[in-house]
C-alpha positions as CSV (number, residue, x, y, z in Angstrom):
1,M,2.7,7.6,33.6
2,H,1.9,6.2,30.2
3,P,4.6,4.3,28.3
4,P,6.5,6.3,25.7
5,L,4.8,6.5,22.3
6,R,6.9,4.3,20.0
7,L,6.9,4.6,16.2
8,S,7.9,1.2,15.1
9,L,7.4,1.3,11.4
10,L,5.9,-1.4,9.2
11,L,4.5,-1.6,5.7
12,L,0.8,-2.2,6.0
13,L,-0.4,-2.9,2.2
14,G,1.8,-1.7,-0.4
15,V,-1.1,-1.1,0.4
16,S,0.0,-1.7,-2.1
17,L,-2.4,0.5,-0.8
18,S,-1.6,-1.3,-3.5
19,T,-0.1,-1.3,-0.6
20,R,1.1,-0.3,-2.6
21,T,4.0,0.3,-0.3
22,S,3.0,3.9,0.2
23,L,-0.2,2.6,1.8
24,A,0.1,3.3,4.9
25,L,2.9,3.2,7.4
26,I,1.4,2.6,10.8
27,T,2.8,1.9,14.2
28,A,3.2,-1.7,15.3
29,P,1.4,-3.0,18.4
30,V,4.4,-5.2,19.3
31,G,8.2,-4.9,18.8
32,G,10.3,-1.8,18.6
33,H,12.4,-2.2,21.8
34,P,16.2,-2.1,21.5
35,G,17.6,-5.6,20.7
36,E,14.3,-7.0,19.6
37,V,13.7,-9.0,16.5
38,D,10.2,-9.0,15.0
39,A,8.7,-11.0,12.2
40,N,5.4,-10.6,10.3
41,V,3.3,-12.4,7.8
42,R,0.6,-10.6,5.8
43,V,-1.9,-11.2,3.1
44,T,-3.4,-8.3,1.1
45,L,-6.4,-8.5,-1.2
46,E,-6.9,-5.7,-3.7
47,R,-10.6,-5.5,-4.6
48,G,-13.2,-3.2,-5.9
49,K,-12.6,-1.7,-9.3
50,V,-9.7,-1.3,-11.7
51,E,-10.0,2.1,-13.5
52,P,-7.6,2.2,-16.4
53,N,-9.3,4.8,-18.5
54,S,-11.5,7.9,-18.1
55,D,-14.3,6.0,-20.0
56,P,-16.3,4.1,-17.2
57,S,-16.9,1.2,-19.6
58,S,-13.2,0.4,-19.2
59,F,-13.6,-0.4,-15.5
60,Q,-13.0,-4.0,-14.4
61,K,-13.3,-6.0,-11.2
62,A,-10.1,-5.9,-9.2
63,S,-9.0,-9.3,-7.9
64,W,-5.3,-9.5,-7.1
65,Q,-3.3,-10.5,-4.1
66,L,0.0,-9.8,-2.3
67,Y,1.7,-12.2,0.1
68,T,4.3,-10.6,2.4
69,V,6.8,-11.9,4.9
70,G,9.2,-9.7,6.8
71,V,11.8,-9.5,9.6
72,G,13.1,-6.5,11.5
73,Y,15.6,-5.6,14.1
74,T,15.6,-2.6,16.4
75,I,19.2,-1.5,17.0
76,G,18.6,1.3,19.6
77,S,19.7,4.9,20.0
78,F,22.8,6.8,19.0
79,G,22.9,10.4,20.1
80,R,20.0,12.2,18.4
81,V,19.1,9.1,16.4
82,Q,16.7,7.1,18.5
83,D,14.9,3.7,18.0
84,L,17.0,3.0,14.9
85,S,15.6,-0.1,13.2
86,L,16.2,-2.1,10.0
87,R,13.7,-4.3,8.2
88,L,13.5,-6.5,5.1
89,E,10.2,-7.6,3.5
90,A,9.6,-9.9,0.6
91,T,6.3,-9.7,-1.3
92,H,4.9,-12.0,-4.0
93,F,1.8,-10.9,-5.9
94,R,-0.6,-12.6,-8.3
95,A,-2.7,-10.5,-10.7
96,P,-5.1,-12.0,-13.3
97,A,-5.2,-11.0,-17.0
98,E,-6.7,-7.6,-17.6
99,R,-9.9,-8.0,-19.7
100,N,-12.9,-5.8,-20.4
101,D,-16.0,-6.4,-18.3
102,L,-18.7,-7.8,-20.6
103,A,-21.3,-6.2,-18.4
104,F,-20.4,-3.0,-20.4
105,G,-20.8,-4.8,-23.7
106,P,-18.4,-6.6,-26.0
107,L,-15.4,-5.1,-27.9
108,T,-14.8,-5.4,-31.6
109,A,-11.6,-6.7,-33.2
110,A,-10.7,-3.1,-34.2
111,R,-10.6,-2.0,-30.6
112,C,-8.6,-5.0,-29.3
113,R,-5.0,-3.9,-29.9
114,T,-3.5,-7.2,-28.7
115,G,-5.7,-9.4,-31.0
116,K,-6.6,-11.6,-28.1
117,L,-10.3,-11.4,-28.5
118,S,-12.8,-14.1,-27.3
119,L,-15.8,-15.0,-29.3
120,A,-17.9,-13.2,-26.7
121,G,-16.0,-10.0,-27.4
122,Q,-13.7,-10.0,-24.4
123,C,-10.3,-8.5,-25.1
124,E,-7.2,-9.4,-23.1
125,F,-5.3,-6.1,-22.7
126,H,-2.5,-7.5,-20.7
127,P,-1.7,-11.1,-19.6
128,R,-1.7,-12.3,-16.0
129,D,1.4,-11.5,-13.9
130,D,3.2,-13.2,-11.1
131,G,6.1,-11.3,-9.7
132,S,7.9,-10.4,-6.5
133,F,9.8,-7.5,-4.9
134,F,12.0,-7.1,-1.9
135,T,11.8,-4.0,0.3
136,P,14.7,-3.0,2.6
137,Q,13.8,-0.3,5.2
138,L,15.5,1.9,7.7
139,A,13.6,4.0,10.3
140,F,14.5,6.1,13.3
141,N,13.1,8.8,15.6
142,V,14.7,12.2,16.4
143,V,12.2,12.9,19.1
144,H,10.9,10.2,21.5
145,Q,8.9,11.4,24.5
146,V,6.1,10.1,26.6
147,S,3.4,11.9,24.5
148,F,5.1,12.8,21.2
149,S,7.4,11.1,18.7
150,L,8.9,12.4,15.4
151,G,10.6,10.0,13.0
152,F,11.9,9.4,9.5
153,F,12.0,6.4,7.3
154,L,13.8,5.4,4.1
155,L,13.1,2.4,1.9
156,G,13.4,1.0,-1.6
157,S,12.0,-1.8,-3.7
158,I,13.9,-4.4,-5.7
159,P,11.4,-5.9,-8.3
160,V,11.8,-9.3,-9.8
161,G,9.7,-10.5,-12.8
162,I,7.2,-7.6,-12.8
163,D,5.5,-6.7,-16.1
164,Y,5.4,-2.9,-16.0
165,K,3.5,-2.7,-19.3
166,R,0.4,-3.7,-17.4
167,F,-2.0,-1.2,-15.8
168,V,-2.3,-3.2,-12.6
169,V,1.1,-3.5,-10.9
170,P,2.1,-3.2,-7.2
171,R,3.9,0.0,-6.2
172,T,7.7,-0.6,-6.3
173,D,9.4,2.7,-5.7
174,L,13.1,2.4,-6.3
175,V,13.7,5.0,-3.5
176,A,11.1,6.3,-1.0
177,G,11.0,8.0,2.3
178,G,9.1,10.3,4.5
179,I,8.3,11.6,7.9
180,Q,6.0,10.3,10.7
181,T,4.7,11.9,13.9
182,G,2.7,10.5,16.8
183,T,0.9,12.2,19.6
184,R,-0.7,10.7,22.7
185,L,-3.9,12.7,23.3
186,A,-5.1,10.6,26.3
187,S,-4.4,7.3,27.9
188,F,-6.6,5.6,25.3
189,L,-6.3,7.9,22.3
190,T,-3.4,8.6,19.9
191,F,-3.0,10.5,16.6
192,E,-0.5,9.7,13.9
193,A,0.3,11.6,10.7
194,R,2.7,10.6,8.0
195,L,4.0,11.8,4.7
196,Y,5.5,9.4,2.0
197,F,7.3,10.3,-1.2
198,G,8.1,7.6,-3.7
199,S,10.3,7.9,-6.8
200,G,8.4,5.5,-8.9
201,N,10.2,3.1,-11.2
202,R,11.7,4.3,-14.5
203,L,14.2,1.5,-14.9
204,G,12.0,-1.6,-15.4
205,G,9.0,0.4,-16.7
206,K,7.0,3.6,-16.3
207,Q,5.6,3.6,-12.8
208,N,4.9,7.2,-11.8
209,S,6.4,8.9,-8.7
210,T,3.9,9.4,-5.9
211,V,3.0,11.1,-2.7
212,A,0.9,9.6,0.1
213,I,-0.5,11.2,3.2
214,S,-2.4,9.6,6.1
215,N,-3.9,10.8,9.3
216,L,-5.0,8.3,11.8
217,F,-6.6,8.4,15.3
218,G,-6.0,5.3,17.5
219,L,-8.2,3.9,20.3
220,Q,-6.8,1.3,22.6
221,V,-8.4,-0.7,25.4
222,E,-6.7,-3.1,27.8
223,K,-9.7,-5.2,28.6
224,W,-12.9,-5.9,26.7
225,L,-15.0,-9.0,25.8
226,L,-11.8,-11.0,25.1
227,P,-8.9,-11.3,27.5
228,W,-6.6,-9.5,25.1
229,S,-5.8,-5.8,24.7
230,A,-7.0,-4.4,21.4
231,G,-7.1,-1.2,19.4
232,V,-8.3,0.3,16.2
233,K,-6.8,3.0,14.0
234,F,-9.0,5.0,11.7
235,G,-8.7,8.1,9.6
236,T,-8.1,9.3,6.1
237,Y,-5.7,8.4,3.3
238,F,-4.6,10.1,0.1
239,D,-2.1,9.1,-2.5
240,G,-1.5,10.5,-6.0
241,D,1.0,10.5,-8.8
242,L,3.3,13.5,-9.0
243,L,4.7,15.1,-12.1
244,D,5.0,12.0,-14.1
245,E,2.3,10.5,-16.4
246,R,2.1,7.7,-18.8
247,T,-0.3,6.2,-21.4
248,D,-1.5,2.7,-22.3
249,P,-2.0,2.1,-26.0
250,A,-4.1,-1.0,-25.4
251,Y,-6.7,0.9,-23.4
252,D,-6.4,4.0,-25.6
253,Q,-7.3,2.0,-28.7
254,A,-10.3,0.4,-27.0
255,Y,-11.7,3.5,-25.1
256,T,-10.1,6.8,-26.1
257,V,-12.1,8.7,-28.7
258,G,-9.7,10.2,-31.3
259,Y,-6.9,7.7,-30.7
260,P,-4.0,7.8,-31.9
261,E,-4.1,11.5,-32.2
262,K,-5.5,11.7,-28.7
263,T,-4.5,9.6,-25.7
264,D,-5.8,9.3,-22.1
265,R,-3.1,10.1,-19.6
266,I,-2.6,7.9,-16.6
267,R,-2.0,9.9,-13.4
268,M,-3.6,8.2,-10.4
269,M,-5.3,10.1,-7.5
270,R,-7.1,8.5,-4.6
271,F,-8.7,9.7,-1.4
272,G,-10.1,7.2,1.0
273,T,-10.7,6.0,4.6
274,I,-8.7,3.5,6.7
275,I,-9.9,1.2,9.5
276,A,-7.1,-0.9,11.0
277,P,-8.0,-2.9,14.1
278,Y,-5.5,-5.1,16.0
279,M,-5.4,-7.5,19.0
280,K,-2.5,-8.3,21.2
281,V,-2.8,-12.0,21.9
282,T,0.3,-11.7,24.2
283,D,2.8,-8.9,24.8
284,R,4.8,-10.3,21.9
285,V,2.2,-11.5,19.4
286,A,-0.4,-9.4,17.6
287,V,-3.0,-9.9,14.9
288,E,-3.4,-7.0,12.5
289,L,-6.3,-6.2,10.2
290,S,-7.0,-3.3,7.8
291,Y,-9.5,-2.1,5.4
292,V,-9.1,0.9,3.0
293,Q,-12.0,2.2,0.9
294,K,-11.6,4.8,-1.9
295,I,-14.1,7.6,-1.6
296,F,-13.1,9.4,-4.8
297,G,-10.3,9.5,-7.3
298,Y,-9.3,8.1,-10.7
299,D,-6.9,5.9,-12.6
300,T,-6.7,3.5,-9.6
301,P,-5.6,-0.2,-9.9
302,A,-8.0,-1.0,-7.0
303,T,-10.6,0.8,-5.0
304,Q,-10.7,-1.5,-1.9
305,F,-7.9,-3.2,0.1
306,Y,-8.2,-5.8,2.8
307,S,-5.2,-7.0,4.8
308,A,-4.7,-9.5,7.6
309,G,-1.4,-10.4,9.3
310,V,0.3,-11.7,12.3
311,R,3.3,-10.0,14.0
312,A,5.6,-11.5,16.7
313,A,8.5,-10.0,18.6
314,F,11.4,-12.1,19.9
């Protein structure tokens, strides 16, 4: 008999995607048993392109980082509530100043709203930003069987020192939640699906509300070239802004034809693929990696995400 399929939740990027905290909740290779404490350390690199305006000449190279530490505790089961767990993560991010890419040509002073224009014609739309946010989380299952699990999660973000006037900011939903299911298809094969809704942030700035959907298959082997069990999750990812939209006067003045009468709305949409391998060094320590690549979409603060972390259970 295979061990029960556990849905121990963790924030992968946050993401990013951006995480982006909506990007993507995946099951943990270690931890999740009643009475266990687990801790994680993770570094996320947001790369590819920044796409702040519909004009392709506004695109910039993405180069910002997130550093996350977290600790969680699995309480156990209470009636229909199973695998109840609590978690707190702290993330610090560093993002460079947003400037036009000179490969697309210089900008004139009339198109640089901030007035911070170099002699080469490079305009600083927004200054660099270093900020942090804390993410308390609660998760539980309502179904926990050998081959199927159904769970829910609730989380929020507490931002500290984040400049929401920028285009490139990490996702910090004041309130977010969703549903996750997992199915064991074979001894070596699983499937996970999850749906995430985020409120956005309308207190500190104008971060749009969002929805994220991921579907992942998982392969696991107990023995291979190295003496550690290993696995890889792979599949598709989608996230997009909901009813909200916003504008950015700095980019509109530089790239939107007809501004100020016309503006370019910012409403992000992204579809991509996920590859997330992991290795269990011991039964209580795992190394986790992930790579997300945008396939199509628009208004994205990054088109590629790389993440590496270590998780340990105690």
